[in-house]
matplotlib code that plots the C-alpha trace (Angstrom):
import matplotlib.pyplot as plt

x = [77.4, 76.8, 75.2, 72.1, 70.5, 67.0, 67.7, 69.2, 66.1, 64.0, 66.0, 66.2, 61.9, 61.2, 64.0, 62.6, 66.3, 68.2, 66.1, 67.0, 70.8, 70.4, 69.0, 71.5, 74.3, 72.9, 72.7, 75.9, 78.1, 76.5, 76.1, 73.7, 71.6, 73.3, 76.7, 74.9, 73.2, 76.6, 77.9, 75.0, 75.7, 79.5, 78.4, 75.7, 75.3, 78.9, 80.8, 78.2, 76.7, 73.3, 71.4, 73.4, 70.4, 67.7, 70.0, 70.0, 66.5, 65.2, 67.1, 63.9, 61.7]
y = [-81.8, -78.3, -75.2, -73.9, -70.7, -72.0, -75.6, -74.7, -72.2, -74.9, -77.6, -74.9, -74.2, -77.8, -78.5, -76.5, -77.6, -76.1, -72.8, -72.5, -73.1, -70.6, -67.7, -68.5, -68.2, -64.9, -63.5, -64.8, -64.2, -61.5, -63.0, -61.7, -64.6, -65.5, -66.2, -68.1, -70.3, -71.0, -71.7, -74.5, -75.8, -76.5, -77.5, -80.0, -80.7, -81.2, -84.3, -86.3, -84.4, -85.0, -83.1, -84.2, -86.8, -84.3, -81.8, -84.3, -85.4, -82.0, -82.6, -85.4, -82.7]
z = [-53.2, -54.2, -51.7, -53.0, -50.8, -51.9, -51.1, -47.5, -46.8, -47.5, -45.2, -42.4, -42.8, -42.5, -39.6, -36.5, -34.9, -37.9, -37.6, -34.0, -34.9, -37.7, -35.6, -32.8, -35.5, -36.5, -33.0, -31.6, -34.6, -35.9, -39.3, -42.2, -42.7, -46.0, -44.1, -41.3, -44.2, -45.5, -42.2, -41.5, -44.9, -43.9, -40.2, -40.8, -44.5, -45.7, -45.0, -43.7, -41.4, -39.9, -42.7, -45.7, -46.7, -46.0, -48.2, -51.3, -51.0, -51.8, -55.4, -55.8, -55.2]

ax = plt.figure().add_subplot(projection="3d")
ax.plot(x, y, z, "-o")
ax.set_aspect("equal")
plt.show()
């Protein structure tokens, strides 16, 4: 599975919990949006994360 910024943005926009976590990461860790999206990808999507199937389903659209 490969990181794609546009897919992560779509996933975050469709999931209020991810949107909240993204904003928290950006504020607490002082990260730019692109870096915060990558951090979310590695923590919530990869390695059977809770949003892995939702991320993979975006390929079907």
